[in-house]
C-alpha positions as a printed NumPy array, in Angstrom:
array([[ 60.944, 123.931,  90.512],
       [ 61.538, 120.362,  91.652],
       [ 59.593, 117.236,  90.823],
       [ 58.757, 115.074,  93.837],
       [ 56.484, 112.036,  93.639],
       [ 55.489, 109.142,  95.895],
       [ 57.052, 105.76 ,  95.18 ],
       [ 56.771, 102.035,  95.903],
       [ 59.402, 101.728,  98.596],
       [ 61.377,  98.533,  99.134],
       [ 61.748,  98.039, 102.873],
       [ 61.865,  95.363, 105.554],
       [ 58.734,  93.952, 107.178],
       [ 58.148,  95.447, 110.615],
       [ 59.579,  92.449, 112.474],
       [ 62.901,  92.702, 110.623],
       [ 63.34 ,  96.482, 110.509],
       [ 65.843,  96.782, 113.342],
       [ 67.918,  93.888, 111.969],
       [ 68.026,  95.142, 108.372],
       [ 68.792,  98.745, 109.329],
       [ 72.451,  99.688, 109.131],
       [ 74.726, 102.667, 109.245],
       [ 75.55 , 104.298, 105.862],
       [ 78.187, 102.658, 103.691],
       [ 80.635, 105.543, 103.996],
       [ 80.806, 105.981, 107.773],
       [ 82.55 , 102.706, 108.548],
       [ 85.34 , 100.733, 106.911],
       [ 85.042,  97.162, 105.676],
       [ 86.403,  95.57 , 108.853],
       [ 84.005,  97.594, 111.002],
       [ 81.117,  96.674, 108.712],
       [ 81.988,  92.964, 108.875],
       [ 82.088,  93.073, 112.662],
       [ 78.822,  95.011, 112.841],
       [ 76.743,  93.143, 110.255],
       [ 74.128,  90.705, 111.508],
       [ 72.535,  88.067, 109.263],
       [ 69.88 ,  90.374, 107.787],
       [ 71.883,  93.628, 107.841],
       [ 71.748,  95.869, 104.783],
       [ 75.535,  96.049, 105.035],
       [ 75.662,  92.769, 103.088],
       [ 74.155,  94.714, 100.156],
       [ 75.824,  98.107, 100.462],
       [ 79.253,  96.772, 101.554],
       [ 79.226,  93.215, 100.149],
       [ 83.009,  92.876, 100.353],
       [ 82.39 ,  91.768, 103.958],
       [ 80.966,  88.452, 102.718],
       [ 84.391,  87.311, 101.523],
       [ 87.18 ,  85.755, 103.573],
       [ 89.447,  87.597, 103.632],
       [ 87.521,  90.792, 102.927],
       [ 87.607,  91.436,  99.176],
       [ 88.474,  94.6  ,  97.272],
       [ 85.287,  96.675,  97.439],
       [ 85.762,  97.767,  93.811],
       [ 86.15 ,  94.272,  92.359],
       [ 83.577,  92.769,  90.011],
       [ 82.928,  89.832,  92.343],
       [ 81.91 ,  92.274,  95.053],
       [ 79.517,  94.154,  92.762],
       [ 78.034,  90.813,  91.674],
       [ 77.658,  89.79 ,  95.326],
       [ 75.656,  92.96 ,  96.003],
       [ 73.163,  92.01 ,  93.291],
       [ 73.002,  88.425,  94.582],
       [ 72.356,  89.599,  98.146],
       [ 69.721,  92.137,  97.117],
       [ 67.884,  89.397,  95.237],
       [ 68.234,  87.   ,  98.175],
       [ 66.905,  89.535, 100.705],
       [ 63.783,  89.956,  98.568],
       [ 63.336,  86.221,  98.022],
       [ 63.637,  85.593, 101.766],
       [ 61.122,  88.316, 102.553],
       [ 63.634,  90.486, 104.401],
       [ 62.932,  93.279, 101.917],
       [ 59.514,  93.74 , 100.341],
       [ 58.129,  96.317,  97.922],
       [ 55.052,  98.267,  98.926],
       [ 52.   ,  97.634,  96.713],
       [ 51.307, 101.318,  96.141],
       [ 53.125, 104.613,  95.713],
       [ 53.444, 106.357,  99.065],
       [ 55.304, 109.099, 100.849],
       [ 57.131, 108.157, 104.032],
       [ 57.928, 110.178, 107.135],
       [ 61.206, 109.288, 108.814],
       [ 62.269, 110.579, 112.208],
       [ 65.64 , 110.027, 113.829],
       [ 66.394, 110.824, 117.438],
       [ 69.669, 110.768, 119.398],
       [ 70.075, 109.735, 123.53 ],
       [ 66.525, 112.405, 105.971],
       [ 64.904, 114.19 ,  89.661],
       [ 68.245, 113.601,  88.409],
       [ 67.334, 116.421,  85.976],
       [ 66.747, 118.677,  88.954],
       [ 70.206, 117.743,  90.24 ],
       [ 71.897, 118.372,  86.906],
       [ 70.072, 121.648,  86.244],
       [ 70.832, 123.026,  89.683],
       [ 67.336, 122.845,  91.188],
       [ 68.883, 120.469,  93.695],
       [ 71.721, 122.325,  95.401],
       [ 74.882, 120.705,  96.722],
       [ 77.294, 122.094,  99.292],
       [ 80.307, 119.853,  98.813],
       [ 82.323, 118.621,  95.856],
       [ 82.199, 114.945,  94.945],
       [ 85.057, 112.595,  94.108],
       [ 84.789, 110.882,  90.738],
       [ 86.025, 107.517,  92.062],
       [ 83.33 , 107.454,  94.755],
       [ 80.688, 108.482,  92.213],
       [ 81.789, 105.647,  89.911],
       [ 81.605, 103.116,  92.753],
       [ 78.043, 104.095,  93.709],
       [ 77.059, 104.283,  90.019],
       [ 77.924, 100.613,  89.568],
       [ 75.758,  99.702,  92.555],
       [ 72.794, 101.757,  91.313],
       [ 73.209, 100.491,  87.756],
       [ 73.479,  96.815,  88.773],
       [ 70.722,  96.896,  91.392],
       [ 68.377,  99.084,  89.32 ],
       [ 67.549, 100.65 ,  92.672],
       [ 68.698, 103.3  ,  95.104],
       [ 69.472, 101.15 ,  98.142],
       [ 70.294, 103.923, 100.617],
       [ 68.424, 107.158, 101.271],
       [ 69.922, 110.596, 100.769],
       [ 68.969, 113.616, 102.842],
       [ 67.596, 116.752, 101.157],
       [ 66.43 , 119.939, 102.851],
       [ 63.811, 122.33 , 101.468],
       [ 62.572, 125.826, 102.351],
       [ 60.108, 125.987, 105.241],
       [ 56.533, 125.222, 104.256],
       [ 53.79 , 125.487, 106.862],
       [ 51.383, 123.154, 105.058],
       [ 53.942, 120.355, 104.75 ],
       [ 54.779, 120.831, 108.429],
       [ 51.078, 120.528, 109.295],
       [ 50.654, 117.351, 107.21 ],
       [ 53.673, 115.726, 108.827],
       [ 52.538, 116.744, 112.315],
       [ 49.049, 115.343, 111.701],
       [ 50.348, 111.988, 110.441],
       [ 52.793, 111.629, 113.311],
       [ 50.248, 112.646, 115.949],
       [ 47.373, 110.47 , 114.748],
       [ 49.089, 107.32 , 113.473],
       [ 51.328, 104.706, 114.999],
       [ 54.713, 104.454, 113.267],
       [ 55.377, 101.457, 111.057],
       [ 58.841, 101.185, 112.626],
       [ 59.923, 102.31 , 116.065],
       [ 63.229, 101.016, 117.392],
       [ 66.522, 102.104, 118.881],
       [ 69.653, 100.867, 117.129],
       [ 72.761,  99.606, 118.876],
       [ 74.42 , 103.015, 118.514],
       [ 71.663, 104.658, 120.552],
       [ 69.871, 106.36 , 117.667],
       [ 66.108, 105.971, 117.607],
       [ 64.332, 105.402, 114.3  ],
       [ 60.65 , 105.843, 113.428],
       [ 58.93 , 105.554, 110.058],
       [ 55.36 , 106.339, 109.055],
       [ 53.795, 105.338, 105.707],
       [ 51.345, 107.848, 104.215],
       [ 48.825, 105.656, 102.412],
       [ 46.07 , 108.262, 101.916],
       [ 46.06 , 109.209,  98.22 ],
       [ 44.631, 112.704,  98.752],
       [ 47.399, 113.49 , 101.21 ],
       [ 50.066, 112.138,  98.869],
       [ 48.631, 114.1  ,  95.941],
       [ 48.655, 117.275,  98.001],
       [ 52.288, 116.788,  99.022],
       [ 53.194, 116.422,  95.335],
       [ 51.303, 119.623,  94.515],
       [ 53.044, 121.585,  97.27 ],
       [ 56.506, 120.478,  96.203],
       [ 55.752, 121.504,  92.612],
       [ 55.859, 125.079,  93.887],
       [ 59.097, 124.738,  95.866],
       [ 62.01 , 126.236,  93.898],
       [ 64.906, 124.038,  95.059],
       [ 66.098, 121.225,  97.286],
       [ 69.434, 121.144,  99.105],
       [ 71.572, 118.042,  99.537],
       [ 72.256, 117.723, 103.261],
       [ 73.943, 114.322, 103.076],
       [ 74.498, 111.797, 100.303],
       [ 76.267, 113.844,  97.65 ],
       [ 77.969, 110.863,  96.001],
       [ 74.789, 108.768,  96.016],
       [ 72.842, 111.657,  94.498],
       [ 75.469, 112.281,  91.819],
       [ 75.679, 108.564,  91.008],
       [ 71.899, 108.238,  90.638],
       [ 71.794, 111.298,  88.389],
       [ 74.523, 109.911,  86.126],
       [ 72.848, 106.476,  85.902],
       [ 69.641, 108.295,  84.965],
       [ 71.508, 109.941,  82.109],
       [ 72.795, 106.559,  80.961],
       [ 69.284, 105.081,  80.998],
       [ 67.915, 108.   ,  79.016],
       [ 70.645, 107.648,  76.39 ],
       [ 69.773, 103.961,  75.935],
       [ 66.015, 104.543,  75.657],
       [ 64.917, 105.815,  72.214],
       [ 61.364, 106.119,  73.513],
       [ 62.315, 108.332,  76.46 ],
       [ 59.397, 110.462,  77.69 ],
       [ 60.742, 112.01 ,  80.884],
       [ 58.303, 110.11 ,  83.084],
       [ 60.448, 107.015,  83.595],
       [ 61.493, 105.966,  87.106],
       [ 65.142, 106.582,  86.242],
       [ 64.306, 110.296,  85.897],
       [ 63.62 , 110.559,  89.618]])
């Protein structure tokens, strides 16, 4: 069984959402990212080599340090803010997504990962103490989850609703009702496995950083944030 829980997401205020949103780090090279990044773009955090002239080596220490600096700056400037409570979020994309679960096999993967790419993302996760980009998991069909999602989407305005420059539309709903969030957690407790659809290196990196954190914590209980 998998362990899924709501969390205090760190995300842009509504007025900045379309500016902060970016394509994933691994679908564009550094030059493309530099050309694409606007002032508030998340690319400055996930591909910080673009902030150097000329573009720096993405695996250099100065680049990893720049990622931490930018993440801190985005929060200080109010371009990224943490939600006050633990919520689930519904994300929809349209065209013109427990480290222990991963390690034990309850989260299934369908492609092999490269150690160098894992190491790169590990440094980002370790330094930021955060998972900056989402990964996409799939799960077996569940009619009750489908009904909850349909009800939220039908009866609530999305927090975000914009079309990016590449033509993809993005919508996000925040589920703030505690009873609904509790029920989602209960349903997932009975789901046997998740499947990584996209984000294998990010998932592997987060799992390995979780192991590191556990090894350094003599009071480990299994309920720490790094376990998820």
